N, C-alpha and C positions, 0 to 999 in steps of 0.2 A: 645596285639597288634591288632588294628583293620585294616581290609582290606579296600582298596579304593573301593568306591561304583562304580559299572559299570554304564555307561550311554549309552543310545541308541542314544542320540543326538550328532551330529557332529558339531553343530553350533559353539560351543566354540573352537573347534579345527581347524576350517577353517582359513587359513591365506591369501588365495587369494580371489579376488572379484568374487562372484557368483551372482546369481539372487536373492538370499534371502535378505530380507529387513535388517536383523540384520547385515549381512556381508557388505551390501552396506553402511549402516550408519557408520560402523567402517572404511571402506575404505574412505568414504567422510571426516570423522573426521581426518584421517591420511594424506590425500592429499587435503588440501583446495585450493591449487593453480590450480588443475586440474578440480575443480568443477565450472561450469559456466552454465548459462541457454542457451538453444538452440537458434539459430538465429530465428527460427520460433516463439518461445515464446516471444522473445524480440520485434520482429516486430509486433506481435499481441498486446502486451501491449502498444507499441508506438501508434498504431492505436486507441486503446481504449482511451488513454489519449487525443489524438487529438479530437476525437468525444466528449469526456467529456468537453473539453475546448470550443468547438463550441456550445454545448448545454448550458453551463453556460453563455457564452456571449449572446446568444439569450435570455435567461431568464432575464439577467440584462437589456438588451435593451428594452425588452417588458414590464418591470416593470415600476412602477410609480416613477417619480423623486421627491425626498424630499429634500428641502433646509435645510440642517442641520446648515450650517453657511451662512445665506443669506448675500448678499452684503449690504453695508451701504445705497446705493441708494434705495434698496427695503424695508428697515426697516421702512421707513416713511409711507408706504402704509398700513401696518397692525398695529393695536393697540393691546396691551396686553389685556387679558380678564378682568383683575381687574380694568382697567383704564376707567372711565366713563366720562371723561372731553371732 
């Protein structure tokens, strides 16, 4: 009969939430309803998204307009390159 190996680590024996990462991961997995980002983090991310949208809009307005589907009235002004008539 073999004896049970002694361990110095208490990490596997902990059942309450402590400051250790392994314990916190276990607690977070067991209590998904209590896990939520902080209000400060949410506000920070909202602000970042707003700034990102403003920058994107500025880039789009500063860019060059390309007529992908030109109107029929404008199509008579330009000739295709292959047409020499």
